[in-house]
VEXDREN-2710 file (C-alpha; in Angstrom, 1 decimal):
% VEXDREN-2710
k/r/px/py/pz
1/MET/62.2/117.4/64.9
2/ALA/64.0/120.7/65.1
3/GLY/67.2/121.6/63.3
4/PRO/68.9/120.2/60.3
5/MET/68.6/116.5/59.6
6/THR/71.9/114.7/59.2
7/PRO/72.3/112.1/56.5
8/GLU/73.2/109.6/59.2
9/ALA/69.9/110.3/61.0
10/ILE/67.9/109.8/57.8
11/GLU/69.7/106.5/57.0
12/ALA/69.1/105.3/60.6
13/ALA/65.4/106.2/60.2
14/ILE/65.1/104.2/56.9
15/LEU/66.9/101.2/58.4
16/GLN/64.6/101.3/61.5
17/ARG/61.4/101.5/59.5
18/THR/62.4/98.8/57.1
19/ALA/63.6/96.5/59.9
20/THR/60.2/96.6/61.6
21/THR/58.1/95.3/58.7
22/ASP/58.2/92.6/56.1
23/LYS/56.5/94.9/53.6
24/SER/57.9/97.8/51.7
25/ILE/57.6/101.4/52.9
26/CYS/57.1/104.7/51.1
27/PRO/59.9/107.2/51.5
28/SER/57.4/109.8/52.7
29/GLU/56.8/107.6/55.8
30/VAL/60.4/108.2/56.8
31/ALA/60.2/111.9/56.1
32/ARG/56.9/112.2/58.1
33/ALA/58.4/110.2/61.0
34/LEU/61.4/112.6/61.1
35/ASP/59.4/115.8/60.8
36/PRO/55.6/115.5/60.8
37/GLU/55.0/119.2/60.3
38/ASN/57.5/119.9/57.5
39/TRP/58.3/116.6/55.9
40/ARG/58.2/117.5/52.2
41/PRO/61.6/119.3/52.1
42/LEU/63.1/116.1/53.5
43/MET/62.0/113.9/50.5
44/GLY/65.1/114.6/48.4
45/ALA/67.4/113.8/51.4
46/VAL/65.4/110.6/52.1
47/ARG/65.8/109.4/48.5
48/GLN/69.5/110.2/48.5
49/ALA/69.9/108.2/51.8
50/ALA/68.0/105.4/50.2
51/ALA/70.3/105.3/47.2
52/ARG/73.3/105.2/49.6
53/LEU/71.8/102.4/51.6
54/SER/70.9/100.4/48.5
55/THR/74.4/100.8/47.1
56/ALA/75.7/99.5/50.4
57/GLY/73.4/96.5/50.2
58/SER/71.3/97.3/53.2
59/ILE/68.0/98.0/51.4
60/GLU/66.3/97.5/48.1
61/ILE/64.6/100.3/46.1
62/LEU/61.5/99.1/44.4
63/ARG/59.7/100.5/41.3
64/LYS/56.5/98.7/40.3
65/GLY/57.3/96.0/42.9
66/LYS/60.7/95.1/41.4
67/PRO/64.1/96.0/42.7
68/ILE/65.9/98.7/40.7
69/ALA/69.4/100.1/40.8
70/PRO/69.8/103.5/42.7
71/GLU/70.8/105.2/39.5
72/ALA/67.5/104.1/37.9
73/MET/65.5/105.7/40.7
74/HIS/62.8/108.1/39.5
75/GLY/59.1/108.7/40.1
76/VAL/57.2/106.5/42.6
77/ILE/59.5/104.2/44.6
78/ARG/59.2/102.1/47.7
79/LEU/61.9/100.8/50.1
80/ARG/62.4/97.4/51.8
81/ARG/65.1/95.6/53.6
82/ARG/67.3/93.5/51.3
83/GLN/65.7/90.2/50.6
84/PRO/67.9/87.1/50.9
85/GLU/69.1/85.7/47.6
86/THR/67.4/82.5/46.5
87/PRO/69.4/79.8/44.6
END
């Protein structure tokens, strides 16, 4: 995709990718979908967008398969749509 990527476009891509699977996704999948040739520079923006979406309650950020708070995000993470609360 040519031109600068807006935060809204990145958030929309994350929501679209997480909505189409029951499994978690890697943030790099989102970056590659947005710009297959030059995806690496988008990784920081994808992680920031994931933090915003997690804070808003739309997705969960996973580390070692367990949900974490956005402020605890570091290293290898995965993303998934928010799971319904179980009683």
